[in-house]
Each structure stands twice: as C-alpha cells, then as structure tokens.
ZAZAKOL-665063 format. One record per atom (N, C-alpha, C): x, y, z; residue number from 0; chain. Coordinates in steps of 0.001 Angstrom, whole numbers, plus 500000, padded with zeros to 6 digits. Each point is the difference from the previous one (the first is absolute). Last residue first. Example, Ala and Ser with C-alpha at 12.3 -4.5 7.8 and 13.67 -1.06 7.14 Angstrom:
BEGIN
     px     py     pz seq mol
 512850 497750 507080   1   A
 500820 501190 500060   1   A
 499230 501090 500730   1   A
 500290 494280 499930   0   A
 499110 501190 500000   0   A
 500900 501200 500000   0   A
END
This chain:
BEGIN
     px     py     pz seq mol
 844364 141136 604404 244   A
 499881 501552 500581 244   A
 500285 499724 501677 244   A
 499671 496530 496490 243   A
 501349 500719 500290 243   A
 499866 501247 500686 243   A
 496309 497457 498589 242   A
 500772 499120 500928 242   A
 501474 500579 500063 242   A
 496694 502348 497271 241   A
 499536 499857 501317 241   A
 500924 499200 500954 241   A
 500014 501456 495114 240   A
 501174 500019 500920 240   A
 499656 499820 501395 240   A
 496964 499428 496098 239   A
 500616 501506 500050 239   A
 500989 500267 501073 239   A
 497889 495503 498621 238   A
 499478 500856 501365 238   A
 500574 501394 499982 238   A
 500334 495021 497923 237   A
 499585 501004 499431 237   A
 499271 500990 500741 237   A
 503846 495618 500246 236   A
 499052 501034 500755 236   A
 499656 500903 498884 236   A
 501559 494721 499594 235   A
 500129 501547 499539 235   A
 499048 500715 500599 235   A
 502556 495057 500475 234   A
 498676 500729 500549 234   A
 500392 501615 499624 234   A
 501865 494463 498096 233   A
 500155 501499 500546 233   A
 498573 500500 500408 233   A
 501193 495718 497802 232   A
 500069 500012 501462 232   A
 500218 501336 500508 232   A
 501352 499768 495163 231   A
 499138 498912 500690 231   A
 500326 500194 501271 231   A
 501712 501775 494741 230   A
 499651 500631 501376 230   A
 499005 498953 500603 230   A
 501806 499695 495572 229   A
 501067 499708 500989 229   A
 499636 500635 501414 229   A
 496958 500791 496097 228   A
 500586 498379 499968 228   A
 500857 499614 501116 228   A
 497553 504389 498625 227   A
 500305 499565 501280 227   A
 500412 498396 500214 227   A
 498574 502245 495755 226   A
 501132 500908 500457 226   A
 500389 499536 501661 226   A
 496222 498106 497369 225   A
 501254 499316 499946 225   A
 501347 500845 500488 225   A
 495015 500843 502195 224   A
 500764 499906 498732 224   A
 501188 499239 499974 224   A
 497294 501376 503804 223   A
 499003 498818 499319 223   A
 500752 499728 498455 223   A
 501521 503415 503169 222   A
 500543 498561 500618 222   A
 499076 498859 499148 222   A
 499369 504590 498899 221   A
 501445 499656 499606 221   A
 500243 498504 500721 221   A
 495786 501794 500677 220   A
 500189 499696 498574 220   A
 501399 499592 499709 220   A
 498805 501625 504440 219   A
 499608 498620 499655 219   A
 500198 499569 498565 219   A
 500951 504387 501179 218   A
 500822 499039 500625 218   A
 499767 498527 499661 218   A
 497067 503505 498748 217   A
 501111 500081 499127 217   A
 501119 499079 500485 217   A
 495915 500387 502521 216   A
 499766 499022 498793 216   A
 501176 500112 498910 216   A
 499767 502888 504050 215   A
 500090 498537 500267 215   A
 499894 499122 498843 215   A
 499245 504709 499370 214   A
 501522 499718 500584 214   A
 500301 498658 500282 214   A
 495455 501072 498902 213   A
 500996 499850 498847 213   A
 501365 499819 500471 213   A
 496629 500887 503143 212   A
 499955 498739 499485 212   A
 500979 499664 498922 212   A
 501310 503837 503174 211   A
 499041 499826 499256 211   A
 499864 498335 499404 211   A
 502405 503178 504422 210   A
 500122 499274 498690 210   A
 498688 499765 499314 210   A
 501184 504220 503393 209   A
 499550 498579 499933 209   A
 500244 499384 498726 209   A
 503001 504118 502037 208   A
 498747 499855 499216 208   A
 499785 498445 500341 208   A
 504072 502140 501296 207   A
 499027 500888 500480 207   A
 498556 499826 499124 207   A
 504712 497706 500323 206   A
 499398 500492 498587 206   A
 498820 500882 500341 206   A
 501970 497733 503867 205   A
 500923 500996 499396 205   A
 499524 500676 498637 205   A
 496783 498185 504012 204   A
 500535 499625 498750 204   A
 500895 500954 499337 204   A
 497604 500645 504149 203   A
 501002 499064 500175 203   A
 500691 499570 498777 203   A
 496118 502805 499987 202   A
 501246 500804 500613 202   A
 501110 499031 500295 202   A
 495889 498322 498239 201   A
 500689 500819 499075 201   A
 501279 500675 500639 201   A
 497076 497479 502799 200   A
 500777 499442 499215 200   A
 500807 500522 498944 200   A
 497290 502399 502842 199   A
 501047 499469 500894 199   A
 500726 499032 498978 199   A
 496133 501863 498246 198   A
 500901 500916 500179 198   A
 501263 499572 500552 198   A
 496252 497190 499780 197   A
 500678 500201 498863 197   A
 501170 500938 500004 197   A
 497275 499573 503889 196   A
 500774 498672 499514 196   A
 500923 500163 498922 196   A
 496730 503276 500909 195   A
 500988 499999 500933 195   A
 501100 498904 499756 195   A
 495937 500315 497395 194   A
 500972 501011 499754 194   A
 501182 499902 500913 194   A
 497203 495428 499080 193   A
 499710 501352 500660 193   A
 501332 501011 499713 193   A
 498846 495283 498175 192   A
 500579 500185 501340 192   A
 499721 501363 500880 192   A
 498328 497987 495534 191   A
 499226 499884 501241 191   A
 500719 500409 501379 191   A
 501964 499342 495615 190   A
 499200 501289 499933 190   A
 499232 500158 501371 190   A
 502761 496260 498620 189   A
 500608 500896 500879 189   A
 499228 501428 499964 189   A
 498276 496173 497733 188   A
 500374 499643 501463 188   A
 500615 501012 500694 188   A
 499061 500428 495363 187   A
 498798 500076 500769 187   A
 500328 499664 501489 187   A
 504381 501664 497524 186   A
 498768 499098 499458 186   A
 498724 500056 501032 186   A
 505430 502007 499388 185   A
 498758 500522 499919 185   A
 498922 498925 499528 185   A
 504469 498982 502709 184   A
 499661 499954 498666 184   A
 498468 500430 500086 184   A
 504682 499271 503100 183   A
 498795 500661 500259 183   A
 499630 500467 498399 183   A
 503276 496195 499994 182   A
 499749 500962 501212 182   A
 498709 500594 499911 182   A
 501929 495103 497627 181   A
 499619 501359 499950 181   A
 499800 500807 501432 181   A
 502815 495749 497841 180   A
 499551 500476 501342 180   A
 499461 501383 499891 180   A
 501103 495205 496993 179   A
 499914 501276 500057 179   A
 499463 500588 501220 179   A
 502435 495177 498024 178   A
 499013 500749 500801 178   A
 500314 501357 499806 178   A
 501335 495092 497249 177   A
 500262 501185 500600 177   A
 498938 500825 500750 177   A
 501902 495240 496939 176   A
 499067 500566 501046 176   A
 500470 501237 500624 176   A
 500930 496786 495206 175   A
 500455 501107 500738 175   A
 498859 500221 500956 175   A
 501642 495682 496923 174   A
 498967 500680 500440 174   A
 500450 501091 501035 174   A
 502430 496373 497370 173   A
 499962 501330 499352 173   A
 498430 500683 500438 173   A
 501994 495887 502040 172   A
 499247 499825 498792 172   A
 499608 501303 499168 172   A
 502965 500047 503870 171   A
 500630 499170 498989 171   A
 498968 499532 498760 171   A
 498426 502564 503928 170   A
 500968 500756 499192 170   A
 500587 499123 498947 170   A
 496812 498686 503685 169   A
 499628 500031 498533 169   A
 501015 500722 499097 169   A
 500240 499720 505293 168   A
 499644 498573 499382 168   A
 499933 500030 498461 168   A
 501055 504144 502159 167   A
 501076 498974 500041 167   A
 499655 498728 499482 167   A
 496772 503299 500541 166   A
 500841 500394 498661 166   A
 501252 498835 500186 166   A
 496594 499651 503380 165   A
 499647 499600 498630 165   A
 500930 500261 498983 165   A
 500804 501857 504293 164   A
 500172 498498 500017 164   A
 499597 499466 498585 164   A
 499503 504605 500590 163   A
 501289 499598 500091 163   A
 500326 498695 499867 163   A
 495465 501591 500184 162   A
 500687 500432 499070 162   A
 501564 499416 499725 162   A
 497470 499510 503977 161   A
 499488 499069 499022 161   A
 500809 500314 498472 161   A
 500812 502879 503596 160   A
 500490 498820 500296 160   A
 499652 498871 498972 160   A
 497818 504191 499741 159   A
 501298 500152 499871 159   A
 500931 498770 500114 159   A
 495582 499980 501264 158   A
 499940 499916 498626 158   A
 501530 500286 499440 158   A
 498840 500497 504647 157   A
 499972 498620 499627 157   A
 500262 499926 498421 157   A
 499546 504151 501802 156   A
 501302 499412 500394 156   A
 499987 498566 499460 156   A
 495924 502039 499753 155   A
 500914 500569 498985 155   A
 501462 499453 500159 155   A
 496608 498770 503093 154   A
 499761 499518 498804 154   A
 500893 500474 498901 154   A
 500490 501853 504275 153   A
 500352 498703 500080 153   A
 499654 499384 498756 153   A
 498463 504126 500443 152   A
 501405 500078 499959 152   A
 500526 498570 499912 152   A
 495479 500660 500730 151   A
 500378 500385 498420 151   A
 501613 499920 499963 151   A
 497949 499335 504309 150   A
 499761 498970 499125 150   A
 500548 500128 498666 150   A
 500664 503209 503218 149   A
 500817 498879 500161 149   A
 499593 498917 499114 149   A
 498772 505062 500647 148   A
 500026 499118 498703 148   A
 500874 498746 500115 148   A
 499483 503735 503125 147   A
 498640 499772 499610 147   A
 499811 499015 498816 147   A
 504504 502461 500598 146   A
 499158 499818 501143 146   A
 498513 499916 499352 146   A
 504228 498479 497289 145   A
 499387 501174 500287 145   A
 498953 499761 501004 145   A
 504792 497928 496967 144   A
 498882 499880 500918 144   A
 499262 501445 500273 144   A
 503826 498579 496987 143   A
 500147 500845 501089 143   A
 499018 500038 501066 143   A
 500228 497028 496038 142   A
 501505 500293 500223 142   A
 500043 500780 501272 142   A
 495606 499165 498256 141   A
 500691 498665 500062 141   A
 501431 500041 500306 141   A
 497597 503703 498508 140   A
 499674 499857 501306 140   A
 500570 498618 500525 140   A
 500610 501714 495669 139   A
 500918 500394 500897 139   A
 499764 499719 501339 139   A
 498011 496782 496331 138   A
 499587 501300 500449 138   A
 501428 500486 500924 138   A
 498115 496107 495844 137   A
 500206 500174 501575 137   A
 499818 501411 500325 137   A
 499254 496794 495561 136   A
 499730 501414 500593 136   A
 499932 499950 501419 136   A
 502376 496573 496220 135   A
 499096 500075 501161 135   A
 500084 501549 500473 135   A
 500970 496872 495189 134   A
 500418 501342 500832 134   A
 498994 500135 501036 134   A
 502219 496267 496108 133   A
 499074 500312 501171 133   A
 500566 501055 500853 133   A
 500879 497402 494990 132   A
 500279 501126 500648 132   A
 499007 500053 501134 132   A
 502130 496285 496295 131   A
 499135 500379 500658 131   A
 500437 501243 500862 131   A
 501571 495175 496926 130   A
 499990 501423 500139 130   A
 498900 500581 500593 130   A
 500710 495212 498671 129   A
 501209 500594 500288 129   A
 500163 501350 499807 129   A
 496248 496696 499568 128   A
 500451 501030 498982 128   A
 501456 500638 500170 128   A
 497955 497138 503533 127   A
 500185 499110 498723 127   A
 500294 500857 498762 127   A
 499691 502123 504093 126   A
 501087 499186 500059 126   A
 500146 499190 498656 126   A
 496222 502699 500788 125   A
 501096 500819 499608 125   A
 501345 499199 500110 125   A
 495794 497915 501047 124   A
 500169 500331 498722 124   A
 501049 500985 499600 124   A
 499689 498729 504596 123   A
 500279 498840 499126 123   A
 500052 500428 498496 123   A
 499050 503451 503240 122   A
 501339 499465 500124 122   A
 500290 498900 498951 122   A
 495715 502475 501336 121   A
 500636 500178 498594 121   A
 501438 499318 499801 121   A
 497280 499352 504008 120   A
 499008 499672 498952 120   A
 500802 500279 498536 120   A
 501970 501402 504340 119   A
 499966 498570 499862 119   A
 499187 499439 498843 119   A
 499950 504687 501047 118   A
 501225 499656 499572 118   A
 500131 498438 499718 118   A
 495958 501605 501796 117   A
 500188 500503 498614 117   A
 501551 499425 499424 117   A
 498852 499442 504609 116   A
 499427 499038 499298 116   A
 500010 500379 498313 116   A
 502451 502654 503182 115   A
 500311 498644 500048 115   A
 499208 499215 498948 115   A
 498463 504227 500953 114   A
 501227 500095 499022 114   A
 500683 498718 499962 114   A
 496303 500335 502956 113   A
 499676 500253 498425 113   A
 501089 500060 499139 113   A
 500717 499788 504695 112   A
 499705 498751 499476 112   A
 499522 500042 498614 112   A
 500913 504154 501905 111   A
 501271 499108 500111 111   A
 499676 498552 499355 111   A
 496643 503653 500250 110   A
 501309 500466 499531 110   A
 501120 499077 499727 110   A
 495442 498621 501555 109   A
 499996 500649 498820 109   A
 501452 500309 499384 109   A
 499688 498180 504489 108   A
 499430 499229 498822 108   A
 499961 500537 498574 108   A
 501180 502402 503919 107   A
 501107 499093 499596 107   A
 499467 499144 498920 107   A
 496869 503078 501634 106   A
 501214 500603 499362 106   A
 501137 499101 499487 106   A
 496230 498120 502727 105   A
 499611 500518 498642 105   A
 501114 500608 499377 105   A
 500767 498766 504422 104   A
 499927 498964 499068 104   A
 499674 500477 498616 104   A
 499817 503137 503463 103   A
 501474 499594 499747 103   A
 499900 498795 498874 103   A
 496174 501489 501353 102   A
 500500 501049 499209 102   A
 501333 499905 499925 102   A
 497648 496975 502839 101   A
 499474 499860 498714 101   A
 500306 501179 498904 101   A
 501412 499995 504770 100   A
 500513 498814 499270 100   A
 499539 499981 498535 100   A
 499997 504659 502260  99   A
 499264 498706 500233  99   A
 500704 498838 499092  99   A
 501874 504810 502409  98   A
 499816 499172 498820  98   A
 499219 498785 500128  98   A
 501540 503530 503417  97   A
 498629 499857 499553  97   A
 499739 499321 498837  97   A
 504468 500581 501791  96   A
 499098 499617 501204  96   A
 498642 499892 499680  96   A
 502990 501427 496534  95   A
 500020 498483 500146  95   A
 499222 499702 501401  95   A
 498591 504149 497000  94   A
 501144 499851 500875  94   A
 499857 498496 500247  94   A
 498032 501011 495349  93   A
 499562 500149 501469  93   A
 501238 499927 500692  93   A
 497971 499498 494481  92   A
 500956 500604 501057  92   A
 499327 500058 501268  92   A
 499723 497368 495304  91   A
 499123 499889 501117  91   A
 500874 500680 501385  91   A
 500568 499428 494100  90   A
 500369 500325 501357  90   A
 498885 499854 500971  90   A
 501662 497587 494906  89   A
 499066 500758 500849  89   A
 500645 500551 501358  89   A
 500977 497731 494364  88   A
 500378 500252 501338  88   A
 499014 500908 500807  88   A
 502255 497812 495063  87   A
 498856 499961 500746  87   A
 500390 500164 501374  87   A
 502945 499411 496304  86   A
 499898 501306 500461  86   A
 498754 500040 500938  86   A
 503541 497014 497088  85   A
 499320 499679 501294  85   A
 499771 501354 500707  85   A
 501317 498301 494669  84   A
 499944 501328 500941  84   A
 499224 499600 501311  84   A
 502461 496989 495735  83   A
 498944 499940 500999  83   A
 500421 501373 500778  83   A
 501089 497701 494931  82   A
 500196 501153 500903  82   A
 498933 499803 501109  82   A
 500256 497161 496123  81   A
 501322 500180 500157  81   A
 500324 501098 501224  81   A
 496491 495679 497946  80   A
 499936 501286 500924  80   A
 501673 500421 500133  80   A
 496507 497073 496167  79   A
 501215 500057 500783  79   A
 499798 501341 501038  79   A
 496606 498572 496703  78   A
 501051 498963 499822  78   A
 501238 499999 500896  78   A
 495635 502768 499575  77   A
 501208 500380 499299  77   A
 501119 499109 499782  77   A
 495493 498809 501772  76   A
 499687 501133 499140  76   A
 501377 500239 499356  76   A
 500049 496787 503220  75   A
 499218 499448 499114  75   A
 499705 501110 498807  75   A
 502764 500994 503878  74   A
 500622 499093 498936  74   A
 499084 499540 498955  74   A
 498066 502760 503381  73   A
 500915 500692 499316  73   A
 500744 499108 498971  73   A
 496961 498034 502860  72   A
 499444 500816 499064  72   A
 500832 500776 499156  72   A
 501790 497515 503697  71   A
 499629 499270 498870  71   A
 499309 500625 498889  71   A
 501029 502408 503817  70   A
 501305 499929 499233  70   A
 499624 498862 498960  70   A
 496498 500956 502947  69   A
 500420 501199 499335  69   A
 501218 499826 498976  69   A
 498503 496509 502937  68   A
 499039 500372 498742  68   A
 500329 501170 499342  68   A
 502409 498967 503845  67   A
 500348 499088 499067  67   A
 499167 500050 498628  67   A
 499111 502926 503859  66   A
 501184 500357 499240  66   A
 500372 499076 498959  66   A
 496192 499140 502645  65   A
 499812 501038 499188  65   A
 501254 500416 499229  65   A
 500249 496634 503352  64   A
 499334 499525 498668  64   A
 499747 501096 499063  64   A
 502197 501032 504185  63   A
 500792 499376 499151  63   A
 499279 499451 498641  63   A
 499150 504472 503137  62   A
 499268 498612 499667  62   A
 500889 499323 498922  62   A
 500981 504533 501303  61   A
 500119 498944 501258  61   A
 499420 498738 499947  61   A
 499532 503460 496493  60   A
 501391 499353 500091  60   A
 500376 499149 501408  60   A
 495562 501029 497204  59   A
 500267 500361 501180  59   A
 501438 499344 500162  59   A
 497351 501466 495339  58   A
 500662 499137 500773  58   A
 500338 500504 501395  58   A
 497700 500911 494651  57   A
 499758 499905 501463  57   A
 500611 499080 500869  57   A
 501373 502361 494989  56   A
 499617 498761 500598  56   A
 499737 500427 501580  56   A
 500644 502241 494409  55   A
 499873 500068 501441  55   A
 499556 498821 500612  55   A
 502986 501063 495353  54   A
 498939 499319 500640  54   A
 500048 500485 501514  54   A
 502354 501392 494829  53   A
 499812 500132 501408  53   A
 498880 499358 500630  53   A
 503576 501497 495569  52   A
 498844 499127 500281  52   A
 500069 499939 501623  52   A
 501581 504375 496638  51   A
 500473 498563 500608  51   A
 498809 499231 500146  51   A
 499995 504676 498681  50   A
 500424 499145 498866  50   A
 500537 498545 500459  50   A
 497697 503721 502428  49   A
 501491 500497 499726  49   A
 500551 498993 499113  49   A
 495546 499598 501662  48   A
 500016 501088 499068  48   A
 501573 500581 499804  48   A
 498941 496452 503088  47   A
 499891 499483 498586  47   A
 500057 501169 499029  47   A
 499944 500931 504720  46   A
 501267 499676 499549  46   A
 500009 499488 498550  46   A
 495809 500905 502171  45   A
 500672 501228 499898  45   A
 501541 499704 499335  45   A
 497320 496345 501350  44   A
 499524 500525 498781  44   A
 500686 501405 499704  44   A
 501035 497799 503923  43   A
 500522 499398 498860  43   A
 499556 500275 498819  43   A
 498325 502046 503916  42   A
 501414 500347 499786  42   A
 500618 499267 498809  42   A
 495707 498731 501290  41   A
 499993 501341 499581  41   A
 501360 500471 499623  41   A
 499479 495790 502014  40   A
 499528 499931 498776  40   A
 500032 501464 499213  40   A
 500946 499698 504657  39   A
 501129 499256 499305  39   A
 499731 499996 498445  39   A
 496803 501556 503012  38   A
 501117 501008 499948  38   A
 501077 499461 499202  38   A
 496616 497135 501251  37   A
 499416 500874 499010  37   A
 501090 501119 499796  37   A
 500890 496610 503183  36   A
 500112 499555 498728  36   A
 499427 500881 498801  36   A
 502416 500340 505007  35   A
 498795 500681 499284  35   A
 500103 499613 498486  35   A
 503405 498554 502525  34   A
 498707 499317 500539  34   A
 498644 500599 499634  34   A
 504456 499677 496690  33   A
 499571 500945 501192  33   A
 498761 499015 500679  33   A
 503704 500202 495424  32   A
 499463 499019 501067  32   A
 499674 500869 501187  32   A
 501431 500337 494377  31   A
 499640 500824 501212  31   A
 499221 499168 500967  31   A
 503370 499114 495889  30   A
 499167 499261 500681  30   A
 499727 501081 501272  30   A
 502351 500939 495145  29   A
 499719 500166 501312  29   A
 498912 499302 500552  29   A
 504056 500557 495850  28   A
 498604 499809 500024  28   A
 499955 499849 501509  28   A
 503698 503277 497763  27   A
 499528 498965 500782  27   A
 498552 499584 499808  27   A
 502745 503855 498331  26   A
 499638 498808 499129  26   A
 499618 498678 500600  26   A
 500963 504731 501949  25   A
 501123 499430 499244  25   A
 499799 498604 499352  25   A
 496559 502401 501931  24   A
 500694 500995 499139  24   A
 501226 499478 499389  24   A
 497898 497422 503415  23   A
 499042 500081 498793  23   A
 500713 500854 498908  23   A
 501648 499971 504324  22   A
 500458 498849 499301  22   A
 499315 499907 498637  22   A
 498786 503656 502907  21   A
 501364 500086 499410  21   A
 500370 498756 499198  21   A
 495682 499944 502174  20   A
 500162 500923 498767  20   A
 501359 500230 499514  20   A
 499349 497317 503816  19   A
 499421 499409 498853  19   A
 499965 500944 498806  19   A
 501487 501673 504068  18   A
 500917 499066 499516  18   A
 499457 499221 498672  18   A
 497193 503021 502371  17   A
 501084 500675 499297  17   A
 501190 499113 499283  17   A
 496404 498275 502706  16   A
 499482 500400 498765  16   A
 501216 500604 499228  16   A
 500932 498793 504341  15   A
 499615 498763 499193  15   A
 499825 500433 498524  15   A
 500147 503143 503446  14   A
 501307 499777 499444  14   A
 499938 498699 499096  14   A
 495265 502086 500665  13   A
 501207 500276 500479  13   A
 501327 499686 499355  13   A
 495848 497026 499022  12   A
 500092 501306 500195  12   A
 501350 500279 500497  12   A
 498757 495724 498406  11   A
 498810 500727 499483  11   A
 500133 501561 500452  11   A
 503018 495873 500977  10   A
 500305 501009 498906  10   A
 498751 500786 499472  10   A
 501518 496413 503417   9   A
 499563 501193 500594   9   A
 500203 501013 498882   9   A
 502938 496278 498493   8   A
 499112 499979 501185   8   A
 499495 501179 500452   8   A
 502149 498392 495198   7   A
 500082 500961 500953   7   A
 498745 499814 501010   7   A
 502773 497452 495735   6   A
 499062 499901 500848   6   A
 500070 500990 501267   6   A
 502026 499408 494484   5   A
 500143 500410 501421   5   A
 498648 499777 500719   5   A
 502821 498603 495106   4   A
 498798 499805 500764   4   A
 500283 500224 501534   4   A
 502378 501510 494929   3   A
 500168 499359 501273   3   A
 498646 499930 500722   3   A
 500888 502265 495689   2   A
 499223 498799 500027   2   A
 500309 499037 501168   2   A
 503142 504079 499605   1   A
 499017 499889 499030   1   A
 499472 498554 500015   1   A
 503465 502615 502498   0   A
 499133 499118 500673   0   A
 498758 499587 499049   0   A
END
C-alpha cells in the first residue's frame, strides 16, 4: 500500500486511530477525518512520525457539503483517493419504547447516511482511476440485534446492505467494497458499560477475551490492500467467535 491515499472517518481516536496507524505503517498516506478537528490534526502529526504524509480534516460525515469539502481537500493535497474507511459512528442507547426520534435520527444520520455520503463522494474519482477500496465499519449488532440498541443495530444493518449493493455497482471498475463487523472491542465506548455487562459479554465469546482496536485494524488493512482484490461485497466478523456461539 506504499504511497496509496486513505481517508479514515472518525480517525482521531479508538478503532479509527488504530486503523490510521496500521495503514501508515504499511506506507499509506492518510487523511484523518473527524468531527473533532483538533484531534484529527493531532493524530495526523503523530502519523507523520511514521514517515508518511498525513493531514487532519474536520468534517461531520452527516453533512454533505463538509464531506465534499473533505474529499476535495484530499484530492487537492494528494491528487487521488485510493481507500475509504467509513468508521465514524455513535451510539444513543435506549429501549425502543423510550427512544426519542432525535436519538434515532442522529444515529442513522451519522452511522448510515454518513457512510452513504462519503461513499458517494469518492466513487467518481475511484471510477475515473479504475481502482479503489471502500471498507465500512459495521458491527455484529447489525447482524444479531441487541436490546436497547435498535437505532444502532438498524444503522449497522443498513451499512451491510449499502456495502453489498455498492459492491455490485462498482466491481467492474476494479473497486472493492467490503464491511467488517467488530464484536466486543476494548474502546472508550465499551469501558463505560460496567463490570457486570462486560463480564456477560466475555462469557458469551468463545475466545474468552475482548477484541482490541488492532484486531480490527489488521483485518481492515487486508481489505485495503491488493491482497483482497478478488474480495468484494463481504462482511467479515471480528468477534472472537461471538456469532457462532
């Protein structure tokens, strides 16, 4: 992946940052996109210490104009975009009988509409160069559901449908579109769940451990590389066997 150009949304921290670091170590130039512009710029500076070029861009993926501006800046700086990682996402958990329309709409807008807008923005330049990789960070919750996460599950299930439909549209142009479905991963988001909830998750995982952001980054790097050129429209679980339990 040397000298390829990767855009990673939600790249300032957590899984997104781990993906940025993995791609950078494999020679990618990286655009760190995040709603936290200062965090994106800080991460970009850290990546440049690995010997690649990186920029941090503030962008709300649910805003079409900001997404277009982010992709334009990428092409202005690097001349191309080879890889898109749709990682930006949020949760607003609540039982559906108590869930507000605002929390439903916000999760769908960021997680699903954001992936759509970013994909749409890079498709034309990727088709023009007749190559590209798009990886959507979905979730096992989008495949199995979870009480209290109807909005999150719906958004991630939607990302899987978006992945498969887009893959069929662009495969003939040598663009591969895949999704990953992380399970229980150690991040700031999961640290707040409490010991009882965490222990229950771990008990249900055959591997008997939580995943790490690096576990997710490793699979993402494979899908972003030429090693996956004949893989498209797939959903790869990164869950320690959770969905086979």
